[in-house]
TORTORZA-85579 format. One record per residue (C-alpha): residue number from 1; x, y, z. Coordinates in nm, 3 decimals, decimal comma. Example, Ala and Ser with C-alpha at 12.3 -4.5 7.8 and 13.67 -1.06 7.14 Angstrom:
<pts>
PT    n       px       py       pz
PT    1    1,230   -0,450    0,780
PT    2    1,367   -0,106    0,714
</pts>
This chain:
<pts>
PT    n       px       py       pz
PT    1    9,634   12,941    7,056
PT    2    9,368   13,156    7,063
PT    3    9,379   13,091    6,653
PT    4    9,347   12,699    6,737
PT    5    9,074   12,759    7,017
PT    6    8,832   12,961    6,698
PT    7    8,881   12,674    6,461
PT    8    8,833   12,432    6,721
PT    9    8,487   12,646    6,807
PT   10    8,406   12,604    6,449
PT   11    8,447   12,220    6,475
PT   12    8,209   12,221    6,739
PT   13    7,961   12,435    6,554
PT   14    7,960   12,155    6,243
PT   15    7,913   11,877    6,445
PT   16    7,545   11,710    6,393
PT   17    7,308   11,736    6,673
PT   18    7,271   11,361    6,756
PT   19    7,350   11,261    7,127
PT   20    7,660   11,201    7,059
PT   21    7,710   11,456    6,882
PT   22    7,577   11,721    7,187
PT   23    7,810   11,571    7,407
PT   24    8,134   11,601    7,217
PT   25    8,037   11,969    7,110
PT   26    8,014   12,059    7,492
PT   27    8,392   11,865    7,557
PT   28    8,574   11,975    7,255
PT   29    8,431   12,364    7,333
PT   30    8,605   12,321    7,689
PT   31    8,939   12,092    7,642
PT   32    9,003   12,308    7,282
PT   33    8,971   12,656    7,422
PT   34    9,139   12,555    7,784
PT   35    9,530   12,541    7,615
PT   36    9,492   12,892    7,517
PT   37    9,360   13,023    7,859
PT   38    9,649   12,817    8,031
PT   39    9,903   12,902    7,825
PT   40    9,818   13,276    7,879
PT   41    9,825   13,226    8,241
PT   42   10,194   13,013    8,196
PT   43   10,305   13,301    8,017
PT   44   10,252   13,510    8,339
PT   45   10,392   13,269    8,534
PT   46   10,548   13,305    8,922
PT   47   10,832   13,038    8,884
PT   48   10,951   12,774    8,663
PT   49   10,727   12,531    8,865
PT   50   10,396   12,754    8,798
PT   51   10,529   12,779    8,448
PT   52   10,559   12,401    8,363
PT   53   10,238   12,328    8,585
PT   54   10,014   12,537    8,363
PT   55   10,193   12,400    8,023
PT   56   10,104   12,072    8,203
PT   57    9,765   12,137    8,185
PT   58    9,762   12,232    7,848
PT   59    9,907   11,989    7,689
PT   60    9,677   11,752    7,935
PT   61    9,363   11,960    7,722
PT   62    9,542   11,929    7,379
PT   63    9,526   11,602    7,404
PT   64    9,184   11,546    7,518
PT   65    9,086   11,744    7,214
PT   66    9,304   11,509    7,003
PT   67    9,095   11,247    7,173
PT   68    8,791   11,410    7,044
PT   69    8,868   11,469    6,691
PT   70    8,925   11,118    6,697
PT   71    8,595   11,036    6,809
PT   72    8,449   11,330    6,578
PT   73    8,628   11,146    6,258
PT   74    8,552   10,772    6,321
PT   75    8,175   10,797    6,410
PT   76    8,173   11,045    6,188
PT   77    7,996   11,378    6,346
PT   78    8,130   11,577    6,041
PT   79    8,059   11,534    5,684
PT   80    8,311   11,565    5,488
PT   81    8,624   11,435    5,768
PT   82    8,852   11,544    5,528
PT   83    8,746   11,908    5,627
PT   84    8,941   11,774    6,004
PT   85    9,282   11,656    5,861
PT   86    9,436   12,046    5,902
PT   87    9,274   12,079    6,276
PT   88    9,433   11,732    6,345
PT   89    9,793   11,814    6,251
PT   90    9,770   12,108    6,416
PT   91    9,654   11,974    6,725
PT   92    9,949   11,753    6,736
PT   93   10,190   12,027    6,618
PT   94   10,107   12,163    6,962
PT   95   10,108   11,875    7,126
PT   96   10,476   11,842    7,028
PT   97   10,565   12,186    7,102
PT   98   10,424   12,190    7,472
PT   99   10,615   11,884    7,531
PT  100   10,919   12,007    7,413
PT  101   10,853   12,314    7,607
PT  102   10,804   12,174    7,913
PT  103   11,179   11,955    7,877
PT  104   11,331   12,269    7,784
PT  105   11,202   12,436    8,112
PT  106   11,233   12,133    8,326
PT  107   11,606   12,146    8,205
PT  108   11,652   12,496    8,226
PT  109   11,542   12,429    8,572
PT  110   11,797   12,167    8,645
PT  111   12,058   12,386    8,520
PT  112   12,022   12,672    8,736
PT  113   12,050   12,486    9,046
</pts>
C-alpha cells in the first residue's frame, strides 16, 4: 500500500498545472494515500467490526482514486496517457483485494457467532 501511495504521488507531480490539474492533484494525493494509512489502522483494529470499517474506508478511497485517474486520462492531464496504465491496473487490483478481504471478514464474523 505504501508503494501505491508513492506511485500516486508521482502521478500527481506529473499532472499539468491547469485549473483542473491543480484540483485533481490535491484530490488524488488525499484519496491515493489514504488507503495505506487506513490499512495500517485496520491491521491494528480492535475488533472485526473496526477492521471491516477501516477496510471499507480504504476501499472508498481507492474507488475515489480510480475516478481521479479516469478524469486524468479523459482530459488528458498527463502525457503520454499510457504512463497511467500500470497504476490504473494496480488500483483495480487493490479494489478487488479489498472487496474480497471485507467479504472474508464478514463471513468469518458470521461463522464465529
